[in-house]
C-alpha positions as MATLAB code, in Angstrom:
seq = 'XXXXXXXXXXXXXXXXXXXXXXXXXXXXXXXXXXXXXXXXXXXXXXXXXXXXXXXXXXXXXXXXXXXXXXXXXXXXXXXXXXXXXXXXXXXXXXXXXXXXXXXXXXXXXXXXXXXXXXXXXXXXXXXXXXXXXXXXXXXXXXXXXXXXXXXXX';
ca = [
      -9.324  134.945   95.502;
     -12.121  133.087   97.316;
     -12.321  132.108  100.976;
     -11.139  128.561  101.749;
     -14.074  126.175  101.425;
     -12.849  123.891  104.201;
     -13.998  124.381  107.729;
     -11.347  124.818  110.372;
     -13.486  123.435  113.190;
     -12.056  119.853  112.940;
      -8.547  121.371  112.881;
      -9.293  123.587  115.901;
     -10.736  120.585  117.746;
      -7.611  118.538  116.924;
      -5.286  121.307  118.256;
      -7.496  121.699  121.335;
      -7.039  117.980  121.962;
      -3.279  118.454  121.689;
      -3.319  121.236  124.263;
      -5.480  119.192  126.592;
      -3.268  116.130  126.205;
      -0.037  117.986  126.997;
      -1.721  119.848  129.882;
      -2.763  116.515  131.404;
       0.738  115.107  130.859;
       2.326  118.132  132.616;
      -0.125  117.751  135.488;
       0.749  114.084  135.894;
       4.483  114.795  135.903;
       4.011  117.628  138.366;
       1.905  115.488  140.695;
       4.417  112.665  140.496;
       7.230  114.970  141.633;
       5.094  116.432  144.404;
       4.290  112.916  145.682;
       7.934  112.044  145.608;
       8.934  115.231  147.416;
       6.310  114.886  150.116;
       3.796  117.313  148.625;
       5.847  120.430  149.008;
       5.967  122.552  145.895;
       9.299  124.009  146.983;
      10.996  120.638  147.469;
       9.525  119.288  144.251;
      11.998  121.419  142.279;
      15.047  121.040  144.488;
      17.792  118.540  143.650;
      17.371  114.951  144.782;
      19.178  114.069  148.028;
      22.939  114.162  147.504;
      22.656  115.572  143.997;
      24.236  118.886  143.101;
      24.992  119.663  146.738;
      27.864  121.874  145.653;
      25.864  124.092  143.375;
      26.464  127.722  144.263;
      23.588  130.167  143.687;
      24.344  132.673  140.932;
      23.873  135.515  143.432;
      26.687  134.132  145.656;
      29.992  135.873  144.900;
      32.824  133.764  143.522;
      35.653  133.297  146.010;
      38.728  135.118  144.728;
      41.204  133.062  146.815;
      40.594  129.678  145.164;
      42.749  128.012  142.591;
      41.123  128.251  139.101;
      41.690  124.508  138.536;
      40.034  123.704  141.854;
      37.080  126.047  141.053;
      36.744  124.345  137.648;
      36.757  120.893  139.284;
      34.030  121.972  141.771;
      31.983  123.436  138.960;
      32.402  120.272  136.923;
      31.392  118.140  139.913;
      28.258  120.273  140.301;
      27.494  119.724  136.624;
      27.930  115.971  136.994;
      25.662  115.942  140.088;
      23.006  117.947  138.246;
      23.178  115.571  135.266;
      22.760  112.597  137.598;
      19.752  114.280  139.212;
      18.218  114.961  135.788;
      18.808  111.376  134.745;
      17.184  110.050  137.902;
      14.147  112.220  137.473;
      13.784  111.299  133.767;
      14.091  107.618  134.678;
      11.376  108.094  137.297;
       9.000  109.405  134.642;
       9.497  106.441  132.354;
       8.652  104.053  135.207;
       5.145  105.419  135.517;
       2.763  103.594  133.165;
       0.151  106.350  133.567;
       2.668  109.014  132.452;
       3.947  106.880  129.555;
       0.386  106.214  128.439;
      -0.508  109.926  128.587;
       2.692  110.812  126.671;
       1.718  108.355  123.929;
      -1.799  109.825  123.829;
      -0.452  113.378  123.639;
       1.871  112.342  120.832;
      -0.965  110.694  118.917;
      -3.127  113.805  119.261;
      -0.222  115.960  118.053;
       0.205  113.688  115.054;
      -3.527  113.869  114.312;
      -3.592  117.666  114.548;
      -0.571  117.970  112.284;
      -2.248  115.630  109.777;
      -5.468  117.693  109.828;
      -3.494  120.891  109.323;
      -1.408  119.543  106.449;
      -4.503  118.042  104.741;
      -6.328  121.350  105.041;
      -3.337  123.288  103.709;
      -2.930  120.901  100.783;
      -6.653  121.229   99.923;
      -6.564  125.049  100.171;
      -3.391  125.284   98.101;
      -4.868  122.881   95.510;
      -7.929  125.138   95.267;
      -5.750  128.217   94.973;
      -3.583  126.733   92.230;
      -6.694  125.535   90.365;
      -8.088  129.078   90.510;
      -4.833  130.597   89.285;
      -4.625  128.012   86.498;
      -8.186  128.727   85.445;
      -7.609  132.501   85.411;
      -4.348  132.093   83.534;
      -5.934  129.818   80.925;
      -8.905  132.174   80.496;
      -6.475  135.078   80.041;
      -4.508  133.206   77.352;
      -7.724  132.346   75.456;
      -8.727  136.016   75.454;
      -5.289  137.001   74.158;
      -5.410  134.447   71.341;
      -8.857  135.580   70.205;
      -7.927  139.244   70.253;
     -10.512  140.162   72.870;
      -8.057  140.797   75.686;
      -7.420  144.235   77.177;
      -4.129  144.634   75.276;
      -5.863  144.418   71.839;
      -8.095  147.481   72.334;
      -5.964  150.120   70.684;
];
């Protein structure tokens, strides 16, 4: 079997562009949250004011004297508050034209890289199948003429 004749440099460049695009998008989102939280990295990942205020750290022991229904209600309230916080933060992202634009660009570069990869794979597989077909056809011709390895007895 021969080496693929197609260069992988355009494919590598396309995937590098994908990585760069998503890195820039992540940086924009991170910076947006830092601005909103006043620049503190710690506060950038804490819940928004009033959201999930009843979340209990996993290391905190469960109180054994509470009613299971009440504990479930509190846990459910925490879940609702966390979902509201997630929704608010996701909404904030979609309001930034710069972030939306970068997300579109990252998506386009991903599409381009996938297209390059599929095209390259199709070409390489086509070459492989052509080689197999040629070898198979050559082998059948040798068998029909009696010159193949099985006819030397």
